[in-house]
C-alpha positions in Angstrom: 0.0 0.0 0.0 1.3 3.5 -0.8 2.1 5.9 1.9 -0.6 8.4 3.0 -0.4 11.4 0.7 0.1 14.8 2.3 -2.5 17.5 1.9 -3.3 20.9 3.3 -5.9 19.6 5.8 -3.5 17.0 7.3 -5.9 14.2 6.4 -4.5 10.8 5.6 -5.5 9.6 2.1 -5.2 5.8 1.8 -4.5 5.1 -1.8 -5.3 1.4 -1.9 -5.5 -0.8 -5.0 -9.2 -1.7 -4.4 -10.2 1.1 -2.0 -10.4 4.6 -3.4 -13.0 5.9 -1.0 -11.9 9.1 0.7 -11.8 9.6 4.5 -14.8 12.0 4.2 -16.9 9.4 2.3 -16.0 6.6 4.8 -17.0 8.9 7.7 -20.2 9.9 5.9 -21.2 6.3 5.6 -20.3 5.7 9.2 -22.0 8.8 10.7 -24.8 9.4 8.3 -23.7 12.9 7.5 -22.8 14.8 4.3 -19.3 14.2 3.1 -19.0 17.9 2.3 -19.8 18.9 5.8 -17.4 16.4 7.2 -14.6 17.6 4.9 -15.1 21.2 6.0 -15.3 20.2 9.7 -12.0 18.2 9.5 -10.3 21.2 7.7 -11.4 23.5 10.5 -10.4 21.1 13.3 -7.0 20.4 11.7 -6.6 24.2 11.3 -6.8 24.6 15.1 -10.5 25.5 15.5 -12.4 24.3 18.6 -15.7 22.4 18.6 -17.6 25.3 20.3 -16.2 27.8 17.8 -17.0 25.7 14.7 -20.6 25.0 16.0 -21.3 28.7 16.6 -19.4 30.6 14.0 -18.9 28.3 11.1 -22.4 27.1 10.4 -22.3 27.8 6.7 -19.1 25.7 6.2 -20.4 22.7 8.1 -24.0 22.8 7.1 -25.1 23.8 10.6 -23.7 20.8 12.4 -24.1 21.0 16.2 -21.4 20.3 18.9 -22.4 16.7 19.2 -22.0 16.0 15.5 -18.8 17.9 15.3 -17.5 16.0 18.3 -18.5 12.7 16.6 -16.6 13.7 13.5 -13.5 14.6 15.5 -13.5 11.3 17.4 -14.3 9.1 14.3 -11.7 10.8 12.2 -9.0 10.2 14.8 -10.0 6.5 15.0 -10.0 6.2 11.2 -6.5 7.6 11.0 -5.4 5.2 13.7 -7.0 2.3 11.8 -5.3 3.3 8.5 -2.0 3.5 10.4 -2.6 0.0 11.8 -3.6 -1.3 8.3 -0.3 0.0 6.9 1.7 -1.8 9.6 -0.1 -5.0 9.0 0.3 -5.0 5.3 4.0 -4.2 5.7 4.4 -7.1 8.2 2.7 -9.7 5.9 4.5 -8.5 2.8 7.8 -8.8 4.6 6.9 -12.5 5.3 6.3 -13.0 1.6 2.7 -14.0 2.2 0.7 -11.0 0.9 -1.6 -12.3 -1.8 -3.7 -10.1 -4.0 -6.9 -11.6 -2.4 -5.6 -10.9 1.1 -4.6 -7.4 0.2 -8.0 -6.7 -1.2 -9.6 -7.9 2.0 -7.3 -5.8 4.1 -7.9 -2.7 2.0 -11.7 -3.2 2.0 -12.4 -3.3 5.7 -13.0 -0.3 8.1 -13.3 -2.6 11.0 -10.4 -2.9 13.4 -11.7 -6.3 14.5 -11.8 -7.7 11.0 -8.4 -6.2 10.3 -6.9 -8.0 13.3 -8.7 -11.3 12.4 -7.2 -11.2 8.9 -3.8 -10.5 10.4 -4.0 -13.2 13.2 -2.6 -16.1 11.1 0.4 -14.1 10.2 1.1 -12.6 13.6 4.4 -13.5 15.3 3.5 -15.6 18.3 5.3 -17.1 21.2 5.7 -20.9 21.1 2.4 -22.8 21.0 1.3 -26.4 20.7 0.8 -25.9 17.0 4.2 -24.3 16.4 5.8 -27.2 18.2 4.0 -29.7 16.0 5.0 -27.8 12.9 8.6 -27.9 14.0 8.2 -31.7 14.4 7.2 -31.9 10.7 3.5 -32.6 11.3 2.0 -29.8 9.1 1.7 -32.0 6.0 -0.3 -34.6 8.0 -2.6 -31.8 9.3 -3.2 -30.7 5.7 -4.1 -34.2 4.6 -6.5 -34.7 7.6 -8.2 -31.3 6.8 -8.9 -32.5 3.2 -10.8 -35.4 4.8 -10.0 -37.9 2.0 -7.5 -40.3 3.5 -9.2 -43.7 3.7 -6.5 -45.3 5.9 -5.5 -42.5 8.2 -3.5 -44.8 10.6 -1.2 -45.9 7.7 -0.8 -42.2 6.6 0.0 -41.1 10.2 2.6 -43.9 10.5 4.8 -42.1 8.0 5.2 -39.1 10.4 6.5 -41.2 13.3 10.0 -40.0 14.2 12.2 -39.6 17.2 10.4 -36.4 18.0 7.0 -38.1 17.3 7.2 -41.5 18.9 3.9 -42.9 17.9 0.7 -42.6 15.8 -1.3 -41.1 18.6 1.4 -38.4 19.1 1.3 -37.7 15.3 -2.4 -37.3 15.3 -2.4 -35.1 18.4 0.2 -32.8 16.9 -1.9 -32.6 13.7 -5.0 -31.7 15.7 -3.0 -29.0 17.5 -2.2 -27.4 14.2 -5.8 -27.7 13.0 -7.2 -26.3 16.2 -5.0 -23.2 15.9 -6.0 -22.7 12.3 -9.6 -23.0 13.1 -9.3 -20.5 15.9 -7.6 -18.1 13.6 -9.9 -18.5 10.6 -11.5 -15.1 10.0 -14.9 -16.6 8.9 -14.9 -19.0 11.9 -14.2 -16.1 14.3 -17.0 -14.1 12.8 -19.5 -16.9 13.1 -18.7 -17.3 16.8 -18.6 -13.6 17.3 -22.1 -13.4 15.8 -23.3 -16.2 18.1 -21.8 -14.3 21.1 -23.6 -11.2 20.0 -27.0 -12.9 19.8 -26.8 -15.5 22.6 -24.0 -14.8 25.0 -24.9 -15.0 28.7 -23.0 -13.2 31.4 -22.8 -15.3 34.6 -21.4 -14.5 38.0 -21.1 -16.7 41.1 -19.6 -15.9 44.5 -16.1 -17.2 45.1 -15.8 -19.9 47.7 -15.5 -18.5 51.2 -16.3 -14.9 50.1 -20.1 -14.9 50.7 -20.1 -13.1 54.0 -17.3 -10.6 53.2 -18.8 -9.6 49.8 -22.4 -9.3 51.0 -22.9 -6.1 49.1 -22.7 -8.1 45.9 -25.3 -10.6 47.1 -27.5 -9.9 44.1 -24.8 -11.4 41.9 -23.9 -14.5 43.8 -25.8 -16.7 41.3 -26.6 -14.4 38.5 -27.2 -14.9 34.7 -28.5 -12.5 32.1 -28.2 -12.2 28.3 -25.1 -10.0 27.8 -26.9 -7.8 25.2 -29.6 -6.9 27.7 -27.6 -6.3 30.9 -27.7 -2.6 31.8 -24.5 -0.7 32.2 -24.8 -0.1 35.9 -25.4 -3.8 36.6 -22.4 -4.9 34.4 -20.1 -2.3 36.1 -21.3 -3.6 39.5 -20.5 -7.2 38.5 -17.1 -6.2 37.2 -16.3 -4.3 40.4 -17.3 -7.4 42.4 -14.9 -9.4 40.2 -12.1 -6.9 40.6 -12.5 -6.9 44.4 -12.2 -10.7 44.5 -15.8 -11.7 45.4 -17.2 -12.9 42.1 -16.2 -15.3 39.3 -17.6 -14.0 36.0 -17.9 -15.7 32.6 -19.4 -14.8 29.2 -20.4 -17.2 26.5 -23.2 -18.8 24.5 -24.2 -22.5 24.7 -21.0 -24.5 24.1 -22.5 -27.2 22.0 -24.3 -24.7 19.8 -21.0 -22.9 19.1 -19.2 -26.2 18.3 -22.0 -27.3 16.0 -21.6 -24.1 13.9 -17.9 -24.7 13.6 -18.4 -28.3 12.6 -20.7 -27.2 9.8 -17.9 -25.1 8.5 -15.0 -27.5 8.8 -16.2 -31.1 8.9 -17.1 -32.8 5.6 -20.2 -34.7 6.7 -20.5 -37.1 3.8 -16.8 -37.9 3.4 -15.8 -41.6 3.2 -12.8 -40.8 5.3 -14.6 -41.1 8.6 -11.3 -41.2 10.7 -10.3 -37.9 9.2 -13.7 -36.4 9.9 -13.4 -37.5 13.5 -10.0 -35.9 13.8 -11.3 -32.6 12.4 -14.3 -32.7 14.8 -11.9 -33.2 17.7 -9.7 -30.3 16.5 -12.9 -28.1 16.2 -13.9 -28.9 19.8 -10.4 -28.4 21.1 -9.9 -25.2 19.0 -13.1 -23.7 20.3 -12.7 -24.6 24.0 -9.0 -23.9 24.3 -8.4 -21.1 21.9 -11.4 -19.5 20.2 -13.9 -19.2 23.0 -11.4 -17.6 25.5 -10.3 -15.2 22.7 -13.9 -14.1 21.8 -14.9 -14.1 25.5 -12.1 -11.6 26.2 -13.2 -9.6 23.2 -16.8 -9.4 24.4 -15.7 -8.8 27.9 -13.8 -5.7 26.6 -16.6 -4.7 24.3 -19.3 -4.9 27.0 -17.1 -3.0 29.4 -16.4 -0.3 26.8 -20.2 -0.1 26.1 -21.0 0.1 29.8 -18.3 2.7 30.3 -19.7 4.8 27.4 -23.2 4.7 28.9 -22.0 5.5 32.4 -19.8 8.3 31.1 -22.7 9.7 29.0 -24.9 9.8 32.1 -22.2 11.5 34.1 -21.6 14.0 31.3 -25.3 14.8 30.9 -25.7 15.3 34.7 -22.6 17.5 34.8 -23.9 19.6 32.0 -27.2 20.2 33.9 -25.3 21.0 37.1 -22.9 23.4 35.4 -25.9 25.2 33.7 -28.0 25.3 36.8 -29.5 28.7 37.6 -27.2 31.3 39.1 -28.1 33.9 41.7 -26.0 36.4 39.8 -23.8 39.2 41.2 -25.2 39.8 44.6 -23.6 40.2 48.1 -23.8 36.8 49.8 -23.4 35.4 53.3 -22.3 31.8 53.0 -22.3 29.2 55.8 -20.5 25.8 55.9 -22.5 24.2 58.7 -20.9 22.0 61.5 -21.8 20.8 65.0 -18.7 20.5 67.0 -16.3 22.8 65.1 -18.9 25.4 64.4 -20.4 26.9 61.3 -17.8 28.6 59.1 -19.3 31.8 57.8 -18.1 34.3 55.1 -19.4 37.4 53.4 -18.7 37.9 49.7 -19.2 40.9 47.5 -21.1 40.8 44.2 -17.9 39.6 42.4 -17.3 36.8 44.9 -14.5 38.5 46.8 -14.1 37.7 50.4 -15.1 40.5 52.7 -15.2 38.9 56.2 -15.3 35.6 57.9 -16.4 34.3 61.3 -17.4 31.1 63.1 -20.9 30.5 64.5 -21.3 28.1 67.4 -25.0 27.1 67.4 -25.1 23.8 69.2 -22.8 24.1 72.3 -24.5 26.5 74.6 -27.2 29.2 74.7 -24.7 31.9 75.3 -22.8 30.9 72.2 -26.0 30.8 70.2 -26.9 34.3 71.3 -23.5 35.5 70.3 -24.0 33.8 66.9 -27.2 35.8 66.4 -25.4 39.1 67.0 -22.6 38.1 64.6 -25.0 37.2 61.8 -27.1 40.4 62.2 -23.9 42.5 62.2 -22.5 40.9 59.1 -25.8 41.2 57.2 -26.0 44.9 58.0 -22.3 45.8 57.6 -21.8 44.1 54.3 -25.3 44.8 52.8 -26.0 41.1 52.4 -28.6 40.3 49.7 -28.8 36.5 50.0 -27.8 33.7 52.2 -26.2 30.3 51.1 -26.1 27.3 53.5 -24.3 24.1 52.7 -26.6 21.0 52.6 -24.3 18.7 54.6 -24.0 17.9 58.3 -26.1 20.3 60.4 -27.4 22.0 57.3 -31.1 21.8 58.1 -30.5 22.9 61.7 -28.5 25.9 60.5 -31.2 26.7 58.0 -33.8 26.7 60.8 -31.6 29.0 62.9 -31.2 31.5 60.1 -34.9 31.4 59.3 -35.6 32.2 63.0 -33.7 35.5 62.7 -36.2 36.8 60.1 -33.5 38.7 58.2 -35.7 39.3 55.2 -33.1 37.7 52.9 -33.7 34.7 50.6 -32.1 31.6 51.9 -30.7 28.9 49.6 -29.5 25.4 50.4 -26.4 24.7 48.3 -24.8 21.3 47.5 -21.5 20.8 49.3 -20.3 18.0 47.0 -16.7 18.7 46.2 -16.3 21.8 48.3 -13.8 20.1 50.6 -11.8 19.0 47.4 -11.7 22.6 46.3 -10.7 24.0 49.7 -7.6 21.8 49.9 -6.7 22.3 46.2 -3.9 24.3 44.7 -6.4 26.6 43.1 -7.9 27.5 46.5 -4.4 27.9 48.0 -3.6 30.4 45.2 -6.8 32.3 45.8 -6.6 32.3 49.6 -3.0 31.5 50.7 -3.5 32.9 54.2 -6.9 31.4 54.9 -7.9 28.1 56.5 -9.5 25.3 54.4 -12.8 25.8 56.3 -13.0 29.4 55.2 -12.2 28.4 51.6 -15.0 25.8 51.7 -17.5 28.4 52.9 -16.4 30.8 50.1 -16.9 28.0 47.6 -20.5 27.4 48.8 -21.3 31.1 48.4 -19.8 31.4 45.0 -21.6 28.3 43.8 -24.9 30.1 44.6 -23.8 33.2 42.7 -22.4 31.3 39.7 -22.3 27.5 39.8 -20.4 27.3 36.5 -17.6 29.7 37.4 -17.0 27.9 40.8 -17.5 24.2 39.8 -14.9 24.4 37.0 -12.3 24.6 39.7 -13.2 21.1 41.0 -12.4 17.8 39.4 -15.7 16.8 37.9 -15.4 13.3 39.4 -15.6 14.9 42.9 -18.9 16.7 42.2 -21.0 13.6 42.8 -23.3 13.4 39.8 -22.3 10.1 38.4 -21.9 6.4 39.3 -19.0 4.0 39.0 -16.7 6.9 38.0 -13.7 5.1 39.4 -14.6 1.9 37.4 -14.9 3.4 33.9 -12.0 4.2 31.6 -10.4 7.2 33.3 -9.0 8.7 30.1 -12.4 8.5 28.3 -14.1 9.9 31.4 -11.7 12.9 31.7 -12.0 13.6 27.9 -15.8 13.6 28.0 -16.1 15.7 31.2 -13.6 18.2 29.9 -15.6 18.5 26.7 -18.7 19.2 28.7 -17.0 21.9 30.8 -15.6 23.6 27.7 -19.0 23.4 26.0 -20.9 24.9 29.0 -18.4 27.7 29.6 -18.6 28.8 25.9 -22.3 28.4 25.8 -22.8 30.8 28.7 -19.9 33.1 27.8 -17.3 34.6 30.2 -16.9 38.1 31.7 -13.4 39.1 30.5 -12.9 41.5 33.4 -14.1 39.3 36.3 -13.4 35.7 35.3 -10.7 33.7 37.1 -7.8 32.2 35.2 -9.3 28.8 35.9 -12.6 29.7 34.2 -10.8 31.5 31.3 -8.8 28.4 30.5 -11.9 26.7 29.2 -12.7 29.4 26.8 -12.3 28.4 23.1 -8.7 28.9 22.0 -7.2 29.9 25.3 -5.9 27.2 27.7 -4.0 27.7 31.0 -1.1 29.8 29.6 -3.2 32.4 27.8 -5.7 32.5 30.6 -3.0 33.4 33.0 -1.6 36.0 30.6 -5.0 37.6 30.4 -5.4 37.9 34.2 -1.8 39.2 34.5 -2.5 41.8 31.8 -5.8 42.8 33.5 -4.0 43.3 36.8 -1.3 45.4 35.3 -3.4 47.5 32.9 -6.8 47.6 34.5 -10.1 46.3 33.1 -10.5 45.6 29.4 -12.5 48.2 27.6 -12.7 46.4 24.2 -12.2 43.0 22.8 -9.6 44.4 20.5 -7.4 44.9 23.5 -7.0 41.2 23.8 -4.5 41.4 20.9 -2.1 43.2 23.3 -2.0 40.2 25.7 1.3 38.5 25.4 1.3 35.4 23.1 -2.4 35.8 22.2 -2.0 35.7 18.4 -4.6 36.1 15.6 -5.7 32.5 15.7 -6.3 32.5 19.5 -8.1 35.8 19.1 -10.4 34.4 16.4 -11.2 31.4 18.6 -11.9 33.2 21.9 -13.2 36.7 21.2 -16.8 35.8 20.6 -17.1 33.9 23.9 -15.7 36.8 26.0 -18.0 39.6 27.3 -17.1 43.1 28.4 -19.9 44.7 30.4 -20.2 48.4 29.9 -18.0 48.4 26.8 -18.3 51.4 24.5 -19.2 49.1 21.6 -22.3 47.1 22.8 -21.2 44.2 20.5 -18.3 43.6 22.9 -20.8 42.4 25.4 -22.5 40.0 23.0 -22.0 36.7 21.2 -21.5 38.6 17.9 -18.0 37.8 16.7 -15.7 40.7 16.0 -15.2 39.4 12.4 -18.9 40.2 11.9 -19.0 43.7 13.4 -18.8 45.2 10.0 -22.0 43.4 9.0 -23.8 44.9 12.0 -22.4 48.3 11.3 -23.7 48.0 7.7 -27.1 47.0 8.9 -27.3 50.1 11.2 -26.0 52.4 8.4 -28.5 51.1 5.9 -31.4 52.1 8.2 -29.7 55.3 9.2 -29.1 54.2 12.7 -26.2 53.6 15.1 -25.2 50.2 16.4 -26.2 51.3 19.9 -29.7 52.2 18.8 -30.0 49.0 16.7 -29.4 47.1 20.0 -31.8 49.2 22.0 -34.7 49.5 19.7 -36.7 46.5 18.5 -38.5 48.5 15.8 -35.1 49.3 14.1 -34.1 45.6 14.1 -37.4 44.7 12.5 -36.4 46.9 9.5 -33.3 44.8 8.9 -33.7 42.2 6.0 -31.0 39.6 6.6 -31.2 38.3 3.0 -29.6 41.6 1.9 -26.4 40.8 3.7 -25.7 37.2 2.5 -22.2 36.8 1.0 -20.0 33.9 0.2 -18.6 34.1 3.7 -21.8 35.0 5.7 -25.0 33.1 5.2 -28.5 33.3 6.7 -27.7 31.0 9.7 -25.1 33.5 10.9 -27.1 36.5 10.1 -30.1 35.2 12.0 -27.8 34.4 15.0 -26.6 38.0 14.9 -30.1 39.5 14.9 -31.2 37.2 17.7 -28.1 38.2 19.8 -28.9 41.9 19.2 -32.2 41.4 20.9 -30.6 40.5 24.2 -26.8 41.0 23.9 -24.8 39.1 26.6 -28.0 37.3 27.8 -27.2 34.4 30.2 -28.9 31.3 28.7 -29.4 29.8 32.1 -32.7 29.7 33.9 -33.6 32.1 36.8 -32.9 30.8 40.3 -35.9 30.3 42.6 -36.0 29.8 46.4 -36.6 26.3 47.5 -37.7 25.1 51.0 -37.6 21.6 52.5 -40.5 20.3 54.6 -40.3 21.7 58.2 -41.6 18.4 59.6 -38.4 16.4 58.8 -34.8 16.7 59.9 -33.6 13.1 59.8 -34.6 9.7 58.5 -36.4 9.0 61.8 -38.9 11.7 60.9 -40.0 9.9 57.7 -42.9 7.6 57.3 -44.6 5.9 54.3 -47.0 8.1 52.4 -45.4 11.4 53.2 -45.4 13.9 50.3 -42.3 16.1 50.4 -40.4 18.7 48.4 -37.1 17.5 47.0 -34.2 18.4 44.7 -32.8 16.0 42.1 -29.1 15.5 42.9 -28.1 12.7 40.6 -29.6 10.8 37.6 -28.7 7.2 36.7 -29.9 4.7 34.1 -32.3 3.3 36.7 -33.8 6.4 38.2 -33.0 9.6 40.1 -31.7 10.4 43.5 -33.6 13.2 45.4 -32.5 15.2 48.4 -35.5 15.6 50.7 -33.5 17.3 53.5 -32.5 14.3 55.7 -28.8 14.0 54.7 -29.6 10.7 52.8 -30.9 11.0 49.3 -33.9 8.9 48.3 -34.2 7.0 45.1 -37.1 7.4 42.6 -36.8 4.3 40.5 -37.5 4.8 36.8 -40.8 2.8 37.2 -41.9 5.4 39.8 -41.1 8.6 37.7 -44.4 8.9 35.8 -47.7 7.3 35.1 -46.4 6.1 31.8 -43.5 4.0 30.7 -40.1 5.9 31.0 -37.1 4.4 29.2 -34.7 7.3 30.1 -35.0 9.2 33.4 -33.3 12.2 31.7 -36.5 12.7 29.7 -38.4 13.3 32.9 -36.0 15.1 35.3 -32.8 17.0 35.3 -30.2 17.7 38.0 -31.2 20.4 40.5 -34.8 20.2 39.4 -37.4 20.8 42.2 -39.8 17.9 42.5 -42.6 16.6 44.8 -42.2 13.0 45.9 -44.0 10.5 48.0 -42.2 8.2 50.5 -42.7 4.6 49.6 -40.4 2.8 51.9 -37.7 3.6 54.5 -35.0 1.0 55.2 -33.0 2.5 58.1 -30.6 -0.5 58.4 -29.5 -0.2 54.8 -29.9 3.6 54.7 -32.3 3.4 51.7 -35.3 5.6 51.0 -37.7 4.6 48.2 -39.6 7.5 46.7 -42.2 8.0 44.0 -43.1 10.9 41.7 -46.5 9.3 41.1 -48.6 11.6 43.3 
């Protein structure tokens, strides 16, 4: 095969004798998208454009592909390049062995399946010593060939000719021949595909408890004697089984009915009506041995990996969807906040933040030790609220959260009170980011600051925490960590760019997720801002060290400057299209400022008049929509939520109670809901609606307020069963 040709886009073009299909056409067949859109997307990606930038500002080039489709192209393209690289290596290896036939080359060129590619390569792959290779060294390959033809009427006499010092008898000769045949059968591409198809349709995953581990592994009791079709087992169940296996409590196997598999192989290799019955018997024995000893373990490992990969993908998708909802949850906005990280023995760590999240003051409230300390706490809170013009109060929802909420409510401060998730706050408070922000503050103060900032802007604060610590997924430590990190980083980047970032207030940690920036340029922006004062225009970004034209192109549209002289600098309109807006304003004898302010002027604009080769109607409509509400935050408005006053702990619950709750996590089997008792309850998917629900995400989202009914309380197992069927 010729080497990949170079081209401006950096795409590999495989010039094969029987495969002339371009990368774009192959991806088009795989993804069901237009080859032209794929080609444009790959050109943009290889040219350094980010997924958010392409999705928002290059709609004409891609045919209006969204972020998901662009991400699919990016991933599939990379895999295809890797497959082509592997194909080249395989062809080179077989050719160097002098075994590359035109038929084999055609098959290698024709496939876009890595599995089929490896199947075709398997017989030519260099192996360590096997029973078959030993038999070949002893000169038994011709005998194996004769047996496979199944024509020898007197097999015993034929085998006698292969008896040597290394092969002392007929039985040893036949055994060696069968070893060679067993390996051939296990490496035959068609045979492997037949067994693979059988596994796909009929494989059962089974788990049993290991001897002597029943008591120690009691949490896996549901899987002590478990069997289910592999194609039907849900991801969370498979991951639980695999965790039980990894921890040494379960033995797990995957496979179809053994005799059914062997019968399929016999149909392929045994000549049923041959007069050479002895040869047929030998081939049948080789088939059975080849399946049990070689082929079945190989395909079982393959399906073990495939099922794990599929389960990982489903679990990661659920995690990513939950994270997106969490990051895009409603913000309070720039208000002065008093934030409390509750605690019994060590007190409630309390901070006051200004509207930009800067720390103004901190204190510790002791609410549960003595009446005198409680009275002192009342005075401290009242003083802080007045002195710092507090507009809202945030309380962490962990230990002592409900009691602290009750205390603050009793003060009748006239300020809205919000319960805020503490998940990951302790991770932030001990992190390098927190130490950089508050080098002279205790971790408890940092935790309270994080709680307050989460209320003001969940996205800006949560990007500082490893997404795995936020608590909106399951089995995050069991799935492929590289895939998990890649997926969650993509979600964070997508959310940050969807909302937009205030150039003059954003932290370096938030700026690093803006399209085209990264940690180095984000730090340079913050340093430039500190040395030169607030940015007054997007054009000033070009003065930031190392922020070149490409980075400016990628990031500018996602950065906002409140109060800028040019109102477009506080919008999602990209600077490259400012001239279009200015032309619109000029044509109706208006200014850009008036065009933004007055709807009647915008209604006079006919976008069709401004279509060019570079700017199409999708972009022009986006511009006009943005002019209606420049810089608008796409997130919903935050509303005050209150738990039921009757309950403080699990002991206060009883069946039939109807309560307020907040969705904290969504899984494939339901949703976890915080009802204010420190232990989330589960609404099983069957209890989410009065109709069949296949996907919980279609009914609820993270941080959604819901009404639930208590179905069951199991205090010993700390489980609360809830229903949304009220």
